[in-house]
N, C-alpha and C positions, 0 to 999 in steps of 0.2 A: 817091119812086118806090114803086110797089106791087109786091109779089111777083109779081103777074100780068104785069108788064112784063119780068120777068127772062127772059133768053134762056138757059135752063138745061135739062138733061134732065129727064124726067118724075119721076125719083126725088128729085132736088133740089127741084123745085117742090112735090112732095107733102110733103116734110118741112118746107119753109119755110111752106107753107100750114098744116100741122098746128101748128107752133110759133106762128105768127101767130094762128091761131084760139084757141089755148090761152092765150097770154100777151100778145097784141098790144099793148094799151094800157099794160101794166105795164112794158114795156121802157124802159131808159134810152136815149133817142135823141140823147144829147149827143156821140156819136162818140168816146167815151173807150175803148170796148171793141169789139174785133172778134172774131167767132165764125165761123170757117170750117168748112164741112162739105164733105167729099168722099165720093163713092160709087165713085170710080174703082177698078176691080179688087177690089171688095168684094162679098160675098154680099148677098143681098136685104135682110137685116135688120141689116147692119153698116155702120159709118161710120168715117171718119177725121175727127178734130176737131183744129183748131189754134186756140189762144186768144192774143190780143194785147191789150196795154194801151198807152195813150199814154205818151210819155216827155216829158221837158222839153227834149230836144235837137231841133234843126231838121233835122239830117242824116237821122235815122231817127225819124220821128214815132211809130212803134209798136215795141214790143218783145215778143218771144215770151214767154209765161208758161206754156206747156204744149202738148204734142202728145199725142194719145190715139188709138191704133189699135184696130180691131176693137171699136168701141163699139156697144152695142145701144141701142135707143130709150130705155129707162128711164134709162140712164147719160147719154145725150145730153141728156135733159131736165134731169137733175140738174146737169150741167156748164153748160148754158144758163142756168138759174136762178141758179146760183152766180156765174157770170162776169158776167152782166148785172145782178146785184144785184136780182133780182126777189123 
């Protein structure tokens, strides 16, 4: 699926496009890591980030490894690169 097919608000689409353009082919696409971005109730240049990794259990295939509030773009990039092992 392309980010262009996402049914998200403009702010989410802009940040996903930005990250894809900057890191696109370097990302691990094995679905071992999830990176959630929320702009809900956030100022224009702030984000909420939630990170998850796969687990060995079947009941809960992912576990939270960190939540970050009021993240600016440079910190979002750092978390993205670190979490997706870029």
